[in-house]
Every structure is written in C-alpha cells, then in structure tokens.
N, C-alpha and C positions, 0 to 999 in steps of 0.2 A: 852808326858807330855804337859799339857796345862798350859800356863802361863796366869793367869787371868789379866784382865785390872785393873789398879789402880782406886780405887773408888775416884771420884772427886765430889765435891759439886759445882754446877754451872759450868760456862765456864771459864777456866783458861786464855783464850786468851782475851786480853784487847780489848774493843770495838773499840779503835782507830786503832788496828792492823788488824781488820777484813777487808778483801777485798770484795768490791761489785762485783757482777756478771756483766760482761760487755755484754750487750744484744743488738743485732742488729735486725732490722726488714727488711724483704724483701717484696716489693710491686710490682705488675705488672698489667698493663691493655694491652689487645692485639690489640686494635685499637686506632686511634687518633680522634675519633668522640667526639662531645661536651659532650655526656652522659658519655662516658668512661673517659673523662678528669676530670669530677667531681668525679667519682669513684676513680680515681688515687689520687686526692688531699685529698679525705676523708680518704683513707687508710694511707697516710702519717701523717695526723693530728691525726688519731686514735692511731697509734702505738707510736707516739711521747708522747702523753699524757699517754698511757697505761704503757709505760716503766718508765716514770718519777714518776708515782704514787707509784711504788713499792720501798720501802726504801732500799731493798737489791740489787737493780739493778742500773746500770748506763747506760746511752744511749751510745752505741758504734757506732751509725750511722743508718740512714735510707737509704737503698739501693733500688732505684726504677727505673725500666725500663718502659718507656712510649711508647705505640704503637708497642710493639714487641711480636711476637708469642712465645708461650712456648714449641713448639714441638722440638726445639733444642736450645742449649746454645751458638752457635757461635757468634750471633750478640747481645747477652744480656750483654752489657758492665758492667753494675752495678752488675749483678749477678756474673760475673767472678771476678770483683774487690772485692766483698764480700768474695768469696772463698779464694782469695789471702790473704785478711786480716786475715781470720781464720787460714790459714796455717802459717802466720807470728806470730800467738799468740796474736793478738789484739782483738779477739772476743771470748767470752766464751759460747754464746748461740744465737740461731737464732729463731725468731718468724715470722710466716707467716700465712696468712689467711687460705689457703687450699692447698692441694696437687696440684691441677690444677694450682694454682698461682705459685707454686715452679717449677713444670715441668709436661708436659703432655706426656713426653716420659719416659716410665717405666725404661728403661735401664739407661738413664741419671739420673733419680731420685735416684735409688738405688746406682749408682756409687758415686754420691756426698754425699749421706747419709753415706755410709760406709767410705768414705774418711774423713768426719768430725768425725765419730765415733772413728776412729783411733786416733784422737786428743782429744777425750773425749768431743766433742762439740755436744750437742743435738740440734735437730730442733723440735720446737713445732708447730704443725698444729692446729690452733684454731678450725676450723670447725669440724674436725674429732676427736679432743681431743687426738691426738697421740703425745707421746714424744718418739723420736727415741732411747733414751737410755733405755727405758723400755724393759723388756724381750720379751714381745709380740709385741713391736713396729714395728719391721721389717716385721713380718708376716702380720700385719694389713696394713702396708705401701705398701707391695707388691700388696695386693689385691686392695687397694684403688688407687694406681698408675696405675694399669692395667685398672681399671674402667675409670680413667681420660683420659688415652690414647685412650680407646674405644670411649669415648665421643668426643674426638678430631677427631677421624676417622669418626665418624658419622656426625659431623659438616662439615668436608671436603667433604663427599659424598653429603650432602645437598646443599653445595655451588656449587658443580659440576653440580648437577641436575638443580639448579637455572640458572647457566650459560648456560647449554644446552637448557633450555627453552627459554632464551633470544636470543640465536643464532637462534633457530628455528623461532622466531618471527622477525628475521632480525634486532635486536637491537644491535647497534655497541657501544662497549666500548673502548675508547682510552685514554691513559695517555697523555693528551695534554701538560703537563708540560715539557716533553722531546720530543715533536713532532714538529719539525721545520715547520713553515708555518701556523699552526692552533692554535686556542685557543677555549674556550667554552663560549657560551652566558649564560644568567641567567637560561635558561631551560635545560642546559647541552648539547646543540647541538654544533657540530663542526662548527666553523666559521673561515674564513680566517683572518690571521694576515697580513695586507698589507706589512709591512716592511719585515717580515720573508719570505713572499711569493716571494718577489723579489729575495731573495737569492736562493730559490728553482729553480726559473725560470733561474737564472744565471747558476746554476749547469747543468741543462738540455741543455741550449743553448751552453755552452762551450764544453760539451761532444759531441754534434752533430757537432760542428765545428772542432772536431778532437783532442781536448785536452784529455790527459790521466787523470785517477782519481787522480793520484799523483800530477799532475800539477794543477788540479782544487783545491785540498786541499792546496797546497802551496800558490796559489793565494788568497784563502780565509783567510789564516793565515796572509799573507803579508798585507792584507787590514784591519786586526784587527776584522774580523767577527767571532762571537761566534757560537758554535754548538747549536743544539736544547736543549742540557743539560746545556748550559751556559759555556762550556769549550772553552779554547783558541786553544787547539790542535785538528786539523782535521785529521782523519785517512782515508785511502782509503776505508776501510770497511764501514765507515759512508757514504761516497759518494756513494758507491755501493748499500747500503740499500735504500738511497733516490732515486736513479735511478730506483730501482726495485719495489718501494712501490706503489701498485695500489691505495692507498688512495689519492694520488695526482691527480688522474683523477676522483675522486668522488666515487670510489667503495671501497669495503672492504672485504677482505678474513678473515673469523673468524676461530679461533682455529688453528693458524699456529704452536703453540707449546702446550704441555700439561704437567701436573705434573705427574711424575711417582710414587712419594712416598710422602705422606702427612707429614711424619716426616722430611725428608731432604729438602722438597720443591723443589727438583731438577726438572727443566723443560727441555724437549728435543724437537727437531724438529718433527713435525707431518708428517710422511711419509705415511699416510693412515691408521695408527693404530686406530685413532678415527675419527669420521666424521668431515668434514669441511663445512663451509657455506659461499657462495659468495653473497654479497649484492651489487646490482648495483644502482648507482645514490643516494647513501645515503646522500651525502653532496656536497657542492659546490666544483668544481674542480679548482685546481691551474694550472694544466697542461692539455691542450686539449687532448682528447683520441688519435687523429691521431698523435700528437707529442709524446705522451707516447709510442705508438706502434713503432714509428721510433726509439726511444731510445732502446726499447727492441730488435729490429732487429739489431741495431748497437752493442749492448752487445753480441748478438749471433755471429755476424760477427767477432768481436775482439776475442771472445773466441775460435772460430774455428781455430785450428793451421794448417797452410799450410803444406801439406805433399808433398814433392818433388817426382819426378818419381823414385828416388832411395829409397824412403821410409823414408827419414829423415824428422823430424818435425821442422818447423820454427815458432818461436813465433811471435806474432803480434807486430808491431812497428808503432807508429804514430808520430814520431818526425819530419818527413819531408813529404811534399805533394807527393813525388814520392815513399815513403816507401809502400811496399805491392802492388805497382802498376806496376813496371817494371819487366818483365819476360824475360827469355832467350828463344830465338826461337829454339835453338839447343837441349838443355837438359830439358827445362821446369822449371828450377830452378828460384828463385827470384834473382834480382840484388840487391847488397848492396852498400851503399854510403861509399866511401873511400877517405881519405885525402892522396893525392899522392905527393911524392917528387921525381921527375925524374931529376936527375943530377942538383939539386939546383932549378929546376923549380917546384914551388908548385901549385897544382891545386886540384879540387874536381872531382872525377870520380865515375862512377857506374860500378861494375864488377859482373859477375856471381859468386854466392856464391861457386859454385863448384871449381872455379879457386882459391878462397881464402883459401879453406880448404886443409890440408895436403893430399898428394896423388901422385901417379906417373903421368907422362906426358901422359901416355896412357889412364888413367881413368878420368883425369880432363878435364873439358870442355875447348874448345879453342875459344869460341865465343869472339867477340871483347869487349874491354873496351870502355865505352862511357863517354865523358866529360859532366859534368852536364850542361854546357852552351849549348851544342848541344841538349840535351834533352829539355831544355827550348825553344830553337829555333824551334824544331820539333813541340812542342805543340802550339806555336804561329802560325806556318805555317798551321797546320791542322784546327785550329779554323778559321783562315782567309779564308781558302779554302771553308769552310761551308758558310761564309758570302759572298764570291764571287759567289758561285753557289747556292745561297739561294733557288732559285726556285726548283732545282732538289732535294735538301735535304728536303725542306718542303713537297714535294710529298712523299718522303720516310718516313717522320715522320707520315704523315696521314695514310700510309699503316701500320705502326707499331701500330697506335692507333686501327685501324680496327682489326688487329691480336690479340691485347690484349682483345678487346671486345668479339671476337669469342671464346677465351680461357676461358671465364668466366664459372664457373660450374653452375649447375642447383640447387645446394643445397641452401636452404633458412635458414639462421641463425635464422630468426624470427620464422619460423615454428618449428625448432628444439627447440627453447626456449619455445614455447607454450607447446610442448610435455613434456619438462623437468619440467615445472611448474605443470602439471598434475601428473607426476610421483612423484614429491616432496610431494604432498598432500597424495598420496597413501602410500608413504614410512612412513610419520609421523603417519598416521592412523594405519598402521600395527605395527610400533614400539611401539606406545602407548598401543596397544592391545596385545603386546608381541607375534606377529605372525611372521612367517618367511618372511623376505623381501630381501633375497639374489638375487632373479631374478630381482627385481625392481632395486636394487643397481647396478647390473651388467649393466642393460640397461641405467641407468643414467650415469655411467662411460663411456659407449660406446658413448652415445649421446653427452656428454661433450667433449670427444676427437674429435668427428665428427664436433662439433660446433667450437672448437678451430682451427681445421685444416681449416675449411671453412673461419674463420675470418683471419687466416694467409694468405691463398691464396688470399682472397679479399684485404688484406693489401698489398701483393706483387704486385697485379695488379694495385692498387691505386698508389703505389710507382713508378711503371713503367710509368704510365700515368703522374705522377708529373714530372718525369725526362724528358719525351718527351715534356711536357708543358714548362719546364724550358728552354730547348734548343729553342723551338719555340719563347718564349718571348724574349730570347737573340737575336735571328735572327731579329725579328721585331724591337727591340729597338736599336740595334747596327747598325748604318747607315754607319760607316766607319770601316776600318780594325784596329785591335789592334796593337799597336807598341811596347808594352813592355810585358814581361812575368808577368802574374798575378797568383800567387799561389792559391788564393781563387777561382778564376775562374776554374783553372785546377781541384781542389778538387771537385768542384760543377758539372763539365760537363764530365770529363774523368774517365773511369772505369779501363782501362788496356792499357799498352804499351808493345809490344813484340819486342825484339831486334833481328834482323837478320844481316847477314854479310854485306848486301848491302841495306837494307831498314828497316823501322819501320812500324809496324801495330798498329794503334791507335783505340781503341774501346771506344765509348762514352756510357754513362749510358742510353742514349735514344735508343740504339740499332744500331746506325750508326757505320760503320767501314771504316776507310780510310788507305790506304797504301801510304807511302811516302818514296822516295829514299833519303838517306842522309848518 
C-alpha cells in the first residue's frame, strides 16, 4: 500500500523557521613564499565573499593552513580542527578549491570524505565540480584524488632530480636558522656568526680538555647559552652532532639522509642506498682542520671500550686525570678510584678492578692498592727526572722524530684526490647517459677508503710529532723542577701508568718510558 503525500500549496514552514546551511571553506598553500602568500590571502577573501552572497548559507568559518604540504594531515592543524567541528555538528557543508587543496593522498581524501558522508556533510570541489553526496561523486573523486596523488609524486621526483643536480654541482644547502655558528649573507652563502662561533669553539676546546658531552651541555645551560634552535635545553646528542659536523671545518657532506616515501615525508640515514657528495672548502671554517681531526680521534678513543685480559668490557670515564690511565701490571686490568675508610682513616686510593669485583680469592688479582697521593708523587718525580736528565731525553726525542718520519707511507692523498676527480667526471657522464657505472663506483669507494686511511695515518704521525714537540717545548721552557702535582700537565704529557708490586712504569705520549721504584 502506498500512502500518498499530502498535497500542499507552497511551503508550510515559516520563513523564520528555516535554518541556513552552515558552510565552511578550506584553503591551503603548500609553501611560505611571497607568491603563495598572496594566493592564500586571495582564497580566504574569495570564500568569505562567496559564502556570504548566498542567502541560504551562513559562514561557519574559514579554515586555512599556510605553508603546509597536502600529502598527509598530521601537521594540518586547521584541517583537523575543521573535521572536529564537523563531527561536533557545527558545520553542514565544506567548500574547497580543488581535490589537491583538500588532500594529495588518495587514502586520506577518501577516508575523510566517507567520514563526513556518514554525518551527511558534503564537500564541494569547485574546480572539478564534484559534490561528494552525488551518486557519482565518490567514483569521480577516487579518480581525481589518484591523479592529484600522482601529480604530487611527480613533483617529488622532480624536486629530487633538482637536488641531485645541485649536489653534483657541489652546491650546498643548509638550514642556517638551526645551524649554530653560521648565518647567510645576501647572496645565500654561509658566513660565520662571530658570537655563535665562540660557542662552537668552546665546545671543541672543552671536549679536548677532557670534559664529557654531558658536562659540556650542563656548563652551557648554566651560562644561559641557547642552542642553534634557540632552546635553553642542551642534550648530549646536540653536542655529539656539533663535534662530528664536518661543516665546522669548511667542508660539507651532502645527502646524509633521504626521503623514503613522498607521502609520509619520512627521512632515514643514508648508509649507501643513494649517492653522497663531499664538498671541500665550501665556506669559511670555524674549527681548523687539524683541530677537527683531533676531536674525531678523541671521539674514537672514548668510544673504544677497554677489553680486559679476561674479556670484560670497561666503559670510558673522564672524571679524573688518572681515569683510563692506570693499569695493573699483574692482570692487565684498569685501576679504579675508590674512597676508602680504613678504621676511621679516610683516604682516596686506586685499586685493580679485579679486586673490587665479586669473586674468589684464587681468581681475583692481588696487586697492591695505591694511594692517590703516591700516584701524584710518582708523576711529579718522573717529570722532574726528565728535566734533570734533559740532555739524554732530548736525544731520545730526536730519535723518536726520525722513527716517525721513516714510518711515513708513500701514498699521496693529493694524487688519490686527482684520480677521484677524474672518476667523478666519468661517473656523472655514464649516469647521465644511463650507462653501467658499477666498476667506476667500486674504484671510487676503494680510493676514498685508501685516501681516508692515508689521512688517518698522516694525522696519527702528526699527532705523534706534536706530542714529541710538546715535551721538547716543556723541557726547554721549564728551567726548574716542578714542586706540585699539576693535573693538566699530567693529562698533556702522560699516556699510561702501570702498577707493579715494587715499581711503576710511566709511559709518556712522546714515546718515552721511565721505571720508578715506589
């Protein structure tokens, strides 16, 4: 049975009782350039006037995201706020310029369209003339959204190719707003910020003086110094990145990370998946290259965990000048600093770690415990012995210099670099012509490793020469014996102290070794 509708003349609902459709507009521009800024303002003005002209509509708000990508909705605050308003029943309809303005991710687009459809809220796309409540709306929308996503992918690929070309030309791009120590001039070149550069120099200096990254961070916060991002909180990871960043010596390694998915924008560390480019002498250095290399060597030294003869790993400690310096002559273990209370008599001593760890008397080391004052006395004595017998030790230092010169390898980093430059040109030519370049790439990797090893060896020789020169300078300048223990001097000159039952063996960084009974 069909019950017919009652025939009515005109609309029985009074004009005053009719509710206007609450219409919101969504606008978005994907960059913050001046041109896009004017586009953004134009969209806001257009939709405000457009909605107000329709007598059956009332403005429910203009939701506009400025400078945000459309490939995902995580950082689009206004978009998410608009969806929340729809779910709360405060919006009846949404108008937007095009599908690409709404979303360039097909999945996101359909998800939100269906979510709004469940609430009977249509989205009208002006450019495509699609109303999502129409029967054919979703079909058209799926096709058009897929095209928008494809366009976004194409743009992403073009940007990648552009960056790749810039990398090949050795053009460096750096976000200087978060880069401590540098700013940019009117031509976009990196230039030193003198005030911030002093902070970078301080970090490098304190690290070489023995401070831990945590101690450096605490000192910077105590002095009220801000990070490159303008934050008060300094993390050890920030200090670590500054100490490892080659840009502080004027070079630049390009493409350290790369984007895995144009939709999620996720970036991961480049471990050889895509090419990298190293540019030397791109900008003025804050840290001299030799100082930067010293820091890299110190980073490696602190990272290498001492492995005892029993196979146990000992972590690095830099809280005291004798830490990592005093070794057991019996079992080869490190000595550790201990606050000792022996029958009410408090003192600071150094004991073999093997004696401090749980174990039986048969397995634990029995080497002696050494009072810290005795260690200080031993270091003062051996330094004064060098000063007393300066003629003998200066001859030994000269012999060490000659030995270091003889050990120099015949590899020429400059010759390797010249060959690398030739191979780079061949590689780019073959890549542009879509030819196989695996053999060239393998040779480049081999030569780079050879060059790095040559530079490391050269740096080690240079460091050895510097240590020898430091002791020579000390011998020439120090005319009288030292009378007090000097922690900084011990750190500077002494490499290792080995404890035996009846004597100590002290090894200097310059290669000199002295035995002393104590």
